[in-house]
ZAMARGU-4260 file (C-alpha; in steps of 0.2 Angstrom, whole numbers, plus 5000, padded with zeros to 4 digits):
<rodrens>
0) 5108/4988/4934 | 5094/4987/4923 | 5078/4998/4922 | 5064/4992/4933 | 5050/4988/4924
5) 5033/4991/4935 | 5019/4990/4922 | 5018/4991/4903 | 5017/5009/4904 | 5028/5013/4919
10) 5047/5009/4919 | 5060/5017/4932 | 5075/5021/4923 | 5092/5018/4932 | 5096/5036/4932
15) 5081/5039/4945 | 5089/5028/4958 | 5104/5031/4969 | 5111/5018/4981 | 5123/5021/4994
20) 5131/5008/5006 | 5132/5010/5025 | 5136/5001/5041 | 5123/4989/5046 | 5118/4982/5061
25) 5112/4965/5065 | 5118/4948/5058 | 5136/4947/5050 | 5147/4944/5065 | 5164/4955/5063
30) 5160/4957/5046 | 5146/4969/5051 | 5159/4980/5059 | 5170/4981/5043 | 5160/4982/5028
35) 5146/4993/5023 | 5132/4979/5019 | 5117/4990/5021 | 5108/4998/5006 | 5099/5015/5006
40) 5091/5015/4990 | 5084/5033/4984 | 5071/5035/4971 | 5070/5052/4964 | 5052/5052/4957
45) 5054/5069/4947 | 5066/5058/4935 | 5053/5045/4932 | 5045/5049/4915 | 5026/5044/4913
50) 5023/5044/4934 | 5004/5050/4933 | 4998/5061/4947 | 4987/5048/4953 | 5001/5036/4956
55) 5012/5049/4963 | 4997/5053/4975 | 4995/5034/4979 | 5015/5033/4982 | 5015/5049/4994
60) 5001/5039/5004 | 5010/5022/5004 | 5027/5029/5008 | 5023/5040/5022 | 5037/5047/5031
65) 5050/5037/5019 | 5047/5051/5006 | 5051/5069/5008 | 5044/5086/5001 | 5055/5085/4986
70) 5048/5068/4980 | 5062/5057/4985 | 5059/5042/4991 | 5071/5032/5003 | 5071/5013/5006
75) 5084/5005/5018 | 5088/4987/5018 | 5100/4979/5031 | 5092/4962/5035 | 5105/4951/5024
80) 5124/4949/5027 | 5128/4955/5008 | 5128/4971/4999 | 5121/4961/4984 | 5107/4953/4994
85) 5102/4969/5003 | 5102/4978/4986 | 5090/4965/4978 | 5078/4966/4993 | 5079/4986/4992
90) 5074/4985/4974 | 5061/4971/4977 | 5052/4982/4990 | 5053/4997/4979 | 5045/4987/4965
95) 5031/4982/4976 | 5028/4999/4982 | 5027/5006/4965 | 5016/4991/4958 | 5004/4995/4974
100) 5004/5013/4970 | 5001/5010/4951 | 4986/4998/4954 | 4970/5004/4946 | 4957/5010/4958
105) 4944/4998/4963 | 4927/4999/4954 | 4915/5012/4962 | 4899/5004/4968 | 4884/5009/4958
110) 4869/5011/4971 | 4854/5000/4968 | 4837/5001/4974 | 4829/4987/4985 | 4815/4977/4974
115) 4797/4979/4979 | 4796/4961/4985 | 4811/4965/4998 | 4803/4980/5003 | 4787/4972/5007
120) 4796/4957/5017 | 4806/4969/5026 | 4790/4979/5032 | 4781/4962/5036 | 4794/4956/5047
125) 4794/4973/5057 | 4776/4972/5059 | 4779/4954/5067 | 4792/4959/5076 | 4784/4974/5083
130) 4769/4963/5088 | 4781/4951/5099 | 4789/4966/5107 | 4772/4974/5110 | 4765/4958/5119
135) 4780/4958/5130 | 4773/4973/5139 | 4764/4973/5156 | 4746/4967/5155 | 4733/4978/5159
140) 4715/4974/5164 | 4702/4981/5152
</rodrens>
């Protein structure tokens, strides 16, 4: 299989991936009992050159329990009847996961100050509202 190209700077070499086929449950009829069609795709993150610390941190957070302490990510695909379609599905999920982990962080919001006019409008409205609520109270004889 060819290397997986995630971004311009991140490519997963085929040597970092390990595939094994296991017996699957689900669709397939008798075929499912005879042929190992489910795919276990392992990504050894230590073997991926150019995997930055930020991407690795994001990947750990996204993967959750699918990644162990050694940095091996395990994806299992068993939704199709053939090995080839399960292999493609597992690789597609891996690619999507890595793309999401490699996405740039959202821009940081720069705090702004309210304008003088908006502050005055807010205080005026507060005064009006205060007057309305004050007039709802009990009427006293003076």
